[in-house]
N, C-alpha and C positions, 0 to 999 in steps of 0.2 A: 505492500499501498504504497503510494506516497503521500504522506500527513502533510509535507506542506504545502501541499494542494490545496488541504483542508481549512489550513492554518490559519487566525484572523490576527494579523496584529500590530493596526493600530493606526494610524495617523496619517490613512486614508480616508475617504469613502469610501459606503460599500453598499452595490447592487446586492438585494438577498438575493433576485430570481437568476443574477447570472450567477451563482453559488455555485460549487460542484454538488450533488448530493447522491451517484450512481455510482454504488464502491464497483460493481462490475464493470466497466470500463477501466479498473485498475487492477483487471484478471484477479478479485483475493479468489479465493480457492477456501470456500465454506466449511469442509474438513482440516485447513490449514489452519484457520481459526480458533475452529474450536478443537485444536489440538494446545494451540497457543495457552489458551481461556484455563483449557487443564492443566499445564505447566505449569500454569500462571500462581491460578491456587492451587496446587499443593507446594507451591514454594511459599507465598505467602503464609499458609497454615504452621508450615515448618517455624518461618520467622516470628511466628506470634507466638508459638510454641518457646520457641528461646526465649523474648521479649519480655514474656509470662513468670518464664523463668529464672533472669533475671530480677528485675524486682526492682530496679533503683529508677526507670521517669516511667511514666506516662503519656498518655498520642490523644489528644483531639486529634478528627476528623472533624469540620462541618459542612455540610453541604448546604449550601444558603443560595437558592431558585425560585423562580416561578410555583406554580400550585402547579402540576399537570404535569411536570417536566422531565419526571422520569426517577426522585427522587428515595422513592422508596423501593425501586424494582434494582436503584445500582444499590444500593446499603445486600439487598439478598441478595445478587448473582456479586457483587466482589466481596461479602464475609459468612458464605451458605460452606466452605468449605474448610471455615474453622473453630476451634473449642468455643461455645458457647462461653460459657464462664468465664473469658480472658475480654468479651467484649459489654461495654455496655453503651442501648441505643435507645434519644431522650431524641422526644416530637416536639417544639414546645408551637406550645400552642398558646392562644389567647389565657393572659394571665390568669392564676383562679386568687380565688378569693385572698387566701393565705400568700400567695405572693407578690401580690399588691401592700401585706401593709411592710413588706421591706422594696430597699435599694433592684432597680431592675437588673444587675448581676446576680445577690441570692441563688434568683432558678439556674444561673449556670452553675454558682457557690457548688450546691447540692447537687449536680450531677458529674462535678469534673473525678476525671476519673484516677481509681489507686495507682501506684505504680504499681507497675507491670499490666496494667487495662489500658485498654484500648474503649475511649470514649466517640460514637456518631453520635453529635447536633444534628436532625435534621430540622434547618434550621438555626440561629444564633440572635445574638443580642444585638447586634445590630437592629435585626428587623424587629426589636423591640422602641427603639427611639421612631422608624416611618409609624407601627402600627399604633403605638402611645398614642399622634397626630391623628392618624387620618380613622382610625374607631371611638376617639376623642376620648381616653381611656386617664388620657393625665387628672382629670378632676377622682376619680376614685383611688387614686394611687393617700394612702396615707401615711403622708411626710411633709414636716414642718415647708413653711414659702423659703424657709432661707434654704435649702433642703431643691424643692423642686425647680424654687423661683415665680412669681407672675406673670409674667411670657414663658411664651414656646419658645424666646429665643435662649430664655436663660434656662431652661431645666435640659435643652439641647446641651448649649453651648457645656454643664457638669456634666450628663453624661456623655459624652466624647472624653 
């Protein structure tokens, strides 16, 4: 596969209708792709076992994309061959009443991986900044004006 053909590096305008979408033109062999996928999955399982046994660090993998973009399928396919004891997957939805009583990073802290674990975040705390503004959740946060601020500008500057 000619990956550079499908890469978007920025710096120039892109016409989405002219982007290549047919990998058959690259003469991709489906059986070859499946074999590479299985080999990569086996290697990932081996690496995850070593990482879990070492227990000195944790990994956070953040998947940030639009709804229906395939985040759940990506997690299912990537992590299907590894030990589930070493992986924690958390989807960040709208904050619940407990989460609204804390700062916006509190729910992230609750899901930070232990040493030797991999945490997969379906969405992230960055989306909280947008969601709070779009969904008008800010009034429901139980924090002082000193923390939140009286206007959205103060709230979002403090969050970044």
